[in-house]
VMD Tcl script that builds the backbone (N, CA, C; Angstrom):
set m [mol new atoms 366]
animate dup $m
set s [atomselect $m all]
$s set {name element resname resid chain x y z} {
  {N N MET 1 A 0.754 -1.001 -0.080}
  {CA C MET 1 A -0.136 -0.067 0.094}
  {C C MET 1 A 0.974 1.222 -0.113}
  {N N GLU 2 A 0.262 2.035 -1.076}
  {CA C GLU 2 A 0.781 3.315 -0.822}
  {C C GLU 2 A 0.147 4.617 -0.299}
  {N N GLN 3 A 1.229 5.534 0.308}
  {CA C GLN 3 A 0.866 6.810 0.635}
  {C C GLN 3 A 1.028 7.481 -0.065}
  {N N LYS 4 A 0.475 8.619 -0.579}
  {CA C LYS 4 A 1.076 10.110 -0.927}
  {C C LYS 4 A 0.332 11.251 -0.550}
  {N N ILE 5 A 1.938 11.839 -0.709}
  {CA C ILE 5 A 1.289 13.155 -0.072}
  {C C ILE 5 A 1.698 14.385 -0.489}
  {N N PRO 6 A 0.335 14.728 -1.339}
  {CA C PRO 6 A 0.391 16.175 -2.434}
  {C C PRO 6 A 1.321 17.571 -1.630}
  {N N ARG 7 A 1.762 17.834 -2.730}
  {CA C ARG 7 A 2.966 19.046 -2.126}
  {C C ARG 7 A 2.599 19.933 -3.625}
  {N N GLN 8 A 2.634 21.308 -3.082}
  {CA C GLN 8 A 2.585 22.245 -3.504}
  {C C GLN 8 A 3.472 22.960 -4.356}
  {N N VAL 9 A 3.525 22.964 -5.511}
  {CA C VAL 9 A 5.021 23.450 -5.890}
  {C C VAL 9 A 4.533 24.684 -6.283}
  {N N LYS 10 A 5.459 25.728 -6.025}
  {CA C LYS 10 A 5.660 27.245 -6.084}
  {C C LYS 10 A 6.412 27.596 -7.217}
  {N N SER 11 A 6.051 28.588 -7.997}
  {CA C SER 11 A 6.547 28.875 -8.701}
  {C C SER 11 A 7.811 30.440 -8.775}
  {N N GLY 12 A 8.501 30.431 -9.507}
  {CA C GLY 12 A 8.863 31.492 -9.322}
  {C C GLY 12 A 10.594 31.828 -8.771}
  {N N GLN 13 A 10.704 33.082 -7.575}
  {CA C GLN 13 A 12.171 32.726 -7.525}
  {C C GLN 13 A 11.809 31.961 -5.769}
  {N N GLN 14 A 11.193 31.730 -5.224}
  {CA C GLN 14 A 11.507 31.167 -4.255}
  {C C GLN 14 A 11.537 29.665 -4.584}
  {N N GLN 15 A 10.629 29.164 -5.502}
  {CA C GLN 15 A 11.014 27.512 -5.943}
  {C C GLN 15 A 12.233 27.673 -6.119}
  {N N ALA 16 A 13.045 28.211 -7.270}
  {CA C ALA 16 A 14.392 28.489 -7.656}
  {C C ALA 16 A 15.205 28.694 -6.108}
  {N N ALA 17 A 15.066 29.570 -5.837}
  {CA C ALA 17 A 15.879 29.364 -4.005}
  {C C ALA 17 A 16.006 28.034 -2.930}
  {N N LYS 18 A 15.267 27.642 -2.876}
  {CA C LYS 18 A 14.939 26.082 -2.026}
  {C C LYS 18 A 14.650 25.147 -2.389}
  {N N LEU 19 A 15.415 24.068 -2.541}
  {CA C LEU 19 A 14.802 22.558 -2.731}
  {C C LEU 19 A 13.461 22.055 -2.303}
  {N N ARG 20 A 12.929 21.916 -2.544}
  {CA C ARG 20 A 11.853 21.456 -1.801}
  {C C ARG 20 A 11.018 20.279 -2.789}
  {N N PRO 21 A 10.774 19.754 -2.230}
  {CA C PRO 21 A 9.543 18.345 -2.925}
  {C C PRO 21 A 8.451 18.525 -3.838}
  {N N THR 22 A 8.135 17.775 -4.887}
  {CA C THR 22 A 7.243 18.163 -5.471}
  {C C THR 22 A 6.371 16.751 -5.141}
  {N N ALA 23 A 6.735 15.426 -4.941}
  {CA C ALA 23 A 6.153 14.436 -4.424}
  {C C ALA 23 A 6.503 13.424 -3.733}
  {N N VAL 24 A 6.002 13.017 -2.581}
  {CA C VAL 24 A 6.486 12.009 -1.405}
  {C C VAL 24 A 5.601 11.082 -1.492}
  {N N THR 25 A 6.230 9.812 -1.480}
  {CA C THR 25 A 4.929 8.537 -1.154}
  {C C THR 25 A 6.180 7.461 -0.748}
  {N N ALA 26 A 5.314 6.892 0.337}
  {CA C ALA 26 A 5.486 5.930 1.756}
  {C C ALA 26 A 5.133 4.920 0.471}
  {N N ASP 27 A 6.293 3.592 0.108}
  {CA C ASP 27 A 5.979 2.802 -0.326}
  {C C ASP 27 A 6.172 1.311 0.466}
  {N N ARG 28 A 4.852 1.214 1.129}
  {CA C ARG 28 A 4.696 0.139 2.562}
  {C C ARG 28 A 5.163 -0.848 1.876}
  {N N SER 29 A 4.768 -1.437 0.856}
  {CA C SER 29 A 5.822 -3.147 0.312}
  {C C SER 29 A 7.516 -3.015 0.421}
  {N N ARG 30 A 7.825 -2.239 -0.233}
  {CA C ARG 30 A 9.228 -1.990 -0.307}
  {C C ARG 30 A 10.320 -1.240 0.798}
  {N N ARG 31 A 9.245 -1.127 2.062}
  {CA C ARG 31 A 9.778 -0.040 3.166}
  {C C ARG 31 A 10.078 0.919 2.881}
  {N N GLU 32 A 10.027 1.880 1.242}
  {CA C GLU 32 A 10.786 3.101 1.649}
  {C C GLU 32 A 10.178 4.398 1.433}
  {N N LEU 33 A 10.486 5.423 1.513}
  {CA C LEU 33 A 9.961 6.544 1.361}
  {C C LEU 33 A 10.761 7.274 0.532}
  {N N LEU 34 A 9.873 7.803 -0.705}
  {CA C LEU 34 A 10.484 8.386 -2.306}
  {C C LEU 34 A 10.140 9.724 -2.143}
  {N N ILE 35 A 10.966 10.373 -2.063}
  {CA C ILE 35 A 10.721 11.836 -2.706}
  {C C ILE 35 A 11.472 12.667 -3.882}
  {N N GLU 36 A 10.435 13.044 -4.627}
  {CA C GLU 36 A 10.790 14.026 -6.105}
  {C C GLU 36 A 11.203 15.080 -5.593}
  {N N TRP 37 A 12.305 15.647 -5.616}
  {CA C TRP 37 A 12.357 17.197 -5.456}
  {C C TRP 37 A 12.328 18.103 -6.477}
  {N N ASN 38 A 12.454 19.208 -6.476}
  {CA C ASN 38 A 12.206 20.531 -7.959}
  {C C ASN 38 A 12.990 20.320 -8.627}
  {N N ASP 39 A 13.944 20.144 -8.083}
  {CA C ASP 39 A 15.540 20.120 -9.288}
  {C C ASP 39 A 15.842 18.724 -10.108}
  {N N GLY 40 A 14.431 17.492 -9.566}
  {CA C GLY 40 A 14.520 16.592 -10.639}
  {C C GLY 40 A 15.237 15.464 -10.087}
  {N N HIS 41 A 15.964 15.338 -8.972}
  {CA C HIS 41 A 16.766 14.108 -7.738}
  {C C HIS 41 A 15.420 13.660 -7.328}
  {N N GLN 42 A 15.598 12.372 -7.446}
  {CA C GLN 42 A 14.566 10.933 -7.139}
  {C C GLN 42 A 15.430 10.737 -5.447}
  {N N SER 43 A 14.608 10.947 -3.795}
  {CA C SER 43 A 15.969 10.229 -3.195}
  {C C SER 43 A 14.652 8.650 -2.845}
  {N N ARG 44 A 15.639 7.716 -2.134}
  {CA C ARG 44 A 14.807 6.616 -1.258}
  {C C ARG 44 A 15.593 6.101 -0.399}
  {N N PHE 45 A 14.682 6.441 0.978}
  {CA C PHE 45 A 14.728 5.920 2.049}
  {C C PHE 45 A 14.584 4.764 2.593}
  {N N PRO 46 A 15.202 3.826 3.221}
  {CA C PRO 46 A 14.569 2.587 3.919}
  {C C PRO 46 A 13.858 3.225 4.980}
  {N N PHE 47 A 12.995 2.708 5.476}
  {CA C PHE 47 A 12.018 2.734 6.485}
  {C C PHE 47 A 12.648 3.028 8.101}
  {N N ALA 48 A 13.455 2.219 7.957}
  {CA C ALA 48 A 14.242 1.370 9.141}
  {C C ALA 48 A 15.658 2.544 9.150}
  {N N GLY 49 A 16.134 2.765 8.649}
  {CA C GLY 49 A 17.390 3.906 8.315}
  {C C GLY 49 A 16.380 5.261 8.655}
  {N N LEU 50 A 15.263 5.495 8.017}
  {CA C LEU 50 A 14.951 6.918 8.742}
  {C C LEU 50 A 14.733 6.983 9.906}
  {N N ARG 51 A 14.162 5.846 10.413}
  {CA C ARG 51 A 13.799 5.615 11.939}
  {C C ARG 51 A 15.190 6.423 12.846}
  {N N ALA 52 A 15.971 5.595 12.173}
  {CA C ALA 52 A 17.796 5.464 13.243}
  {C C ALA 52 A 17.980 6.944 13.124}
  {N N VAL 53 A 17.624 7.415 12.055}
  {CA C VAL 53 A 18.096 9.095 12.556}
  {C C VAL 53 A 17.465 9.518 12.724}
  {N N CYS 54 A 16.043 9.378 13.445}
  {CA C CYS 54 A 15.076 10.515 13.943}
  {C C CYS 54 A 15.331 11.536 14.828}
  {N N PRO 55 A 15.669 12.812 14.218}
  {CA C PRO 55 A 16.030 14.135 14.569}
  {C C PRO 55 A 15.411 14.936 15.999}
  {N N CYS 56 A 14.946 13.949 16.671}
  {CA C CYS 56 A 14.150 14.418 17.799}
  {C C CYS 56 A 15.103 14.428 18.985}
  {N N VAL 57 A 14.865 15.260 19.924}
  {CA C VAL 57 A 15.929 15.635 20.932}
  {C C VAL 57 A 15.833 14.486 21.881}
  {N N GLU 58 A 14.774 13.352 22.402}
  {CA C GLU 58 A 15.514 11.610 22.630}
  {C C GLU 58 A 16.209 10.908 21.872}
  {N N CYS 59 A 16.118 10.701 20.924}
  {CA C CYS 59 A 16.502 9.969 19.743}
  {C C CYS 59 A 18.424 10.442 19.905}
  {N N ARG 60 A 18.358 11.772 19.712}
  {CA C ARG 60 A 19.598 12.503 19.463}
  {C C ARG 60 A 20.185 12.711 20.716}
  {N N GLY 61 A 20.333 12.198 21.449}
  {CA C GLY 61 A 20.726 12.272 23.369}
  {C C GLY 61 A 20.833 13.391 23.746}
  {N N GLY 62 A 19.769 14.444 24.054}
  {CA C GLY 62 A 19.925 15.643 23.884}
  {C C GLY 62 A 20.064 16.796 23.674}
  {N N HIS 63 A 19.554 17.727 24.488}
  {CA C HIS 63 A 19.825 18.840 22.948}
  {C C HIS 63 A 21.032 19.666 23.040}
  {N N ALA 64 A 22.315 19.409 23.326}
  {CA C ALA 64 A 23.070 19.811 22.979}
  {C C ALA 64 A 23.570 19.129 21.481}
  {N N HIS 65 A 23.039 17.938 21.072}
  {CA C HIS 65 A 23.026 17.088 19.713}
  {C C HIS 65 A 22.060 17.216 18.852}
  {N N MET 66 A 21.534 18.454 19.229}
  {CA C MET 66 A 20.501 19.107 18.021}
  {C C MET 66 A 20.887 19.527 16.841}
  {N N GLY 67 A 20.267 19.703 15.613}
  {CA C GLY 67 A 21.050 20.479 14.790}
  {C C GLY 67 A 22.168 19.593 13.764}
  {N N GLN 68 A 22.484 18.865 14.179}
  {CA C GLN 68 A 23.999 18.595 13.620}
  {C C GLN 68 A 23.119 17.178 12.036}
  {N N PRO 69 A 23.763 17.111 11.144}
  {CA C PRO 69 A 23.494 16.389 10.342}
  {C C PRO 69 A 22.786 15.335 10.526}
  {N N PRO 70 A 21.960 14.531 9.912}
  {CA C PRO 70 A 21.734 13.192 10.067}
  {C C PRO 70 A 22.875 11.768 9.553}
  {N N ASP 71 A 23.362 10.809 9.834}
  {CA C ASP 71 A 24.634 10.066 9.940}
  {C C ASP 71 A 23.881 9.373 8.920}
  {N N VAL 72 A 24.425 9.370 7.623}
  {CA C VAL 72 A 23.854 8.780 6.126}
  {C C VAL 72 A 24.072 7.368 6.577}
  {N N GLU 73 A 25.359 7.158 7.104}
  {CA C GLU 73 A 25.923 5.696 6.752}
  {C C GLU 73 A 24.835 4.940 7.629}
  {N N LYS 74 A 23.736 5.547 8.791}
  {CA C LYS 74 A 22.800 4.629 8.916}
  {C C LYS 74 A 21.494 4.894 8.478}
  {N N VAL 75 A 21.225 5.569 7.257}
  {CA C VAL 75 A 20.072 5.785 6.672}
  {C C VAL 75 A 20.518 4.567 5.848}
  {N N ARG 76 A 21.822 4.142 5.369}
  {CA C ARG 76 A 22.035 3.378 4.492}
  {C C ARG 76 A 21.923 2.076 4.882}
  {N N ASP 77 A 22.813 2.092 5.895}
  {CA C ASP 77 A 23.308 0.696 6.309}
  {C C ASP 77 A 22.160 -0.191 7.836}
  {N N THR 78 A 20.886 0.828 8.308}
  {CA C THR 78 A 20.777 0.065 8.601}
  {C C THR 78 A 19.888 -1.022 8.820}
  {N N PRO 79 A 19.434 -2.537 9.406}
  {CA C PRO 79 A 19.056 -3.341 8.811}
  {C C PRO 79 A 17.583 -3.213 9.123}
  {N N ASN 80 A 16.721 -3.924 7.901}
  {CA C ASN 80 A 15.690 -3.813 8.246}
  {C C ASN 80 A 14.553 -4.737 9.740}
  {N N ASN 81 A 14.656 -3.911 10.714}
  {CA C ASN 81 A 14.278 -4.484 11.405}
  {C C ASN 81 A 12.875 -4.569 12.121}
  {N N GLY 82 A 12.028 -4.813 11.100}
  {CA C GLY 82 A 10.684 -4.939 11.053}
  {C C GLY 82 A 9.664 -3.770 11.501}
  {N N VAL 83 A 10.493 -2.194 11.550}
  {CA C VAL 83 A 9.908 -1.176 11.946}
  {C C VAL 83 A 9.074 -0.411 10.759}
  {N N THR 84 A 7.935 0.034 10.841}
  {CA C THR 84 A 6.980 -0.004 9.417}
  {C C THR 84 A 6.977 1.052 10.448}
  {N N LEU 85 A 6.146 2.402 9.085}
  {CA C LEU 85 A 5.638 3.759 8.731}
  {C C LEU 85 A 4.227 3.589 8.788}
  {N N GLU 86 A 3.896 4.034 9.665}
  {CA C GLU 86 A 1.812 3.850 10.060}
  {C C GLU 86 A 1.333 5.481 9.456}
  {N N LYS 87 A 2.200 6.201 9.349}
  {CA C LYS 87 A 1.099 7.052 9.034}
  {C C LYS 87 A 2.410 8.622 8.627}
  {N N ILE 88 A 2.296 9.073 7.892}
  {CA C ILE 88 A 2.896 10.496 7.465}
  {C C ILE 88 A 1.910 11.721 7.812}
  {N N GLU 89 A 2.630 12.956 8.451}
  {CA C GLU 89 A 1.944 14.110 8.079}
  {C C GLU 89 A 2.909 15.286 7.919}
  {N N ALA 90 A 2.346 16.121 7.481}
  {CA C ALA 90 A 2.619 17.491 6.998}
  {C C ALA 90 A 2.528 18.105 7.905}
  {N N MET 91 A 4.134 19.138 7.700}
  {CA C MET 91 A 4.482 20.095 9.167}
  {C C MET 91 A 4.293 21.270 8.161}
  {N N GLY 92 A 3.181 21.972 7.987}
  {CA C GLY 92 A 3.041 22.931 7.588}
  {C C GLY 92 A 3.924 22.668 5.278}
  {N N SER 93 A 5.265 23.780 5.673}
  {CA C SER 93 A 5.307 23.559 4.170}
  {C C SER 93 A 6.953 23.285 4.239}
  {N N TYR 94 A 6.948 22.912 5.394}
  {CA C TYR 94 A 9.009 22.480 5.965}
  {C C TYR 94 A 9.541 21.311 5.604}
  {N N ALA 95 A 8.201 20.341 6.652}
  {CA C ALA 95 A 8.446 19.353 7.281}
  {C C ALA 95 A 7.570 18.278 7.547}
  {N N LEU 96 A 8.279 16.742 7.561}
  {CA C LEU 96 A 6.917 15.858 7.029}
  {C C LEU 96 A 7.232 15.432 8.975}
  {N N GLN 97 A 6.241 14.441 9.426}
  {CA C GLN 97 A 6.086 13.890 10.741}
  {C C GLN 97 A 5.988 12.535 10.550}
  {N N PHE 98 A 6.617 11.464 11.076}
  {CA C PHE 98 A 6.134 10.087 11.096}
  {C C PHE 98 A 5.910 9.363 12.226}
  {N N VAL 99 A 4.711 8.699 12.044}
  {CA C VAL 99 A 4.394 7.930 13.452}
  {C C VAL 99 A 4.884 6.689 12.717}
  {N N TRP 100 A 5.045 5.817 13.813}
  {CA C TRP 100 A 6.475 4.624 13.394}
  {C C TRP 100 A 5.466 3.346 14.503}
  {N N SER 101 A 6.066 2.138 13.410}
  {CA C SER 101 A 4.900 1.125 14.665}
  {C C SER 101 A 5.357 1.205 16.173}
  {N N ASP 102 A 6.587 1.376 16.284}
  {CA C ASP 102 A 7.301 0.982 17.755}
  {C C ASP 102 A 6.296 2.055 18.404}
  {N N GLY 103 A 5.755 3.427 17.846}
  {CA C GLY 103 A 4.953 4.200 18.867}
  {C C GLY 103 A 5.708 5.539 18.829}
  {N N HIS 104 A 7.113 5.932 18.109}
  {CA C HIS 104 A 7.716 6.847 18.375}
  {C C HIS 104 A 7.030 7.938 16.951}
  {N N TYR 105 A 6.743 9.080 17.584}
  {CA C TYR 105 A 6.113 10.374 16.530}
  {C C TYR 105 A 6.945 11.678 17.012}
  {N N THR 106 A 7.766 11.386 17.460}
  {CA C THR 106 A 8.088 13.012 17.619}
  {C C THR 106 A 9.254 13.602 16.946}
  {N N GLY 107 A 9.585 12.925 16.326}
  {CA C GLY 107 A 10.835 13.401 15.313}
  {C C GLY 107 A 10.366 14.602 14.104}
  {N N ILE 108 A 10.536 15.624 13.756}
  {CA C ILE 108 A 10.315 16.503 13.074}
  {C C ILE 108 A 11.455 16.392 11.491}
  {N N TYR 109 A 10.925 15.508 10.445}
  {CA C TYR 109 A 12.129 15.958 9.418}
  {C C TYR 109 A 11.589 16.900 8.493}
  {N N THR 110 A 12.648 17.962 8.761}
  {CA C THR 110 A 12.473 18.811 7.774}
  {C C THR 110 A 13.367 18.297 6.025}
  {N N TRP 111 A 12.853 19.554 5.347}
  {CA C TRP 111 A 12.877 19.015 3.771}
  {C C TRP 111 A 14.536 18.746 4.057}
  {N N ASP 112 A 15.659 19.983 3.994}
  {CA C ASP 112 A 16.575 20.324 4.355}
  {C C ASP 112 A 17.666 19.211 5.316}
  {N N TYR 113 A 16.690 18.075 6.101}
  {CA C TYR 113 A 17.584 17.323 7.201}
  {C C TYR 113 A 17.346 15.866 5.942}
  {N N LEU 114 A 16.161 16.231 5.508}
  {CA C LEU 114 A 15.427 15.040 4.185}
  {C C LEU 114 A 16.734 14.528 3.465}
  {N N ARG 115 A 17.198 15.985 2.931}
  {CA C ARG 115 A 18.127 15.679 1.214}
  {C C ARG 115 A 19.650 15.405 1.985}
  {N N GLN 116 A 19.982 15.836 3.429}
  {CA C GLN 116 A 21.164 15.773 3.608}
  {C C GLN 116 A 21.168 14.131 4.018}
  {N N ALA 117 A 19.948 13.427 4.329}
  {CA C ALA 117 A 20.310 12.023 4.308}
  {C C ALA 117 A 20.347 11.217 3.361}
  {N N ASP 118 A 19.858 11.732 2.221}
  {CA C ASP 118 A 20.112 10.909 0.639}
  {C C ASP 118 A 21.401 10.121 1.138}
  {N N PRO 119 A 21.436 8.857 0.815}
  {CA C PRO 119 A 22.340 8.441 0.909}
  {C C PRO 119 A 22.942 8.217 -0.907}
  {N N ALA 120 A 22.256 8.679 -1.318}
  {CA C ALA 120 A 22.485 8.472 -2.779}
  {C C ALA 120 A 23.505 10.076 -3.224}
  {N N LEU 121 A 23.202 10.553 -2.249}
  {CA C LEU 121 A 23.925 12.257 -2.604}
  {C C LEU 121 A 25.059 12.468 -1.767}
  {N N ALA 122 A 25.529 11.090 -1.116}
  {CA C ALA 122 A 26.806 11.129 0.362}
  {C C ALA 122 A 28.202 11.039 -0.678}
}
mol reanalyze $m
mol bondsrecalc $m
mol representation Tube
mol addrep $m
């Protein structure tokens, strides 16, 4: 089952200045999140990898570790541990929040964070 999050693509200078998704798809059969960006790049993230780099304060180990870039190796190399993506919620026009099968839901993944987490760009 796939879940698509519609994204509004803005035209003009604002779009050119910032990388933003044009489509977000949760492919639950493959356990991957797919993001198409306004520069034509497509990102693929394994669910387990995204869960492993949750940007919330609890998962990061405290406020001192907030704002650091994601560990791309964790995104790429975390084995499928059975975690599934239950729900995706858009957080305004800047981020996504995921509800994971382990009950965790407090991480807010900004577009910039997701782009930095893309193993294909490492």
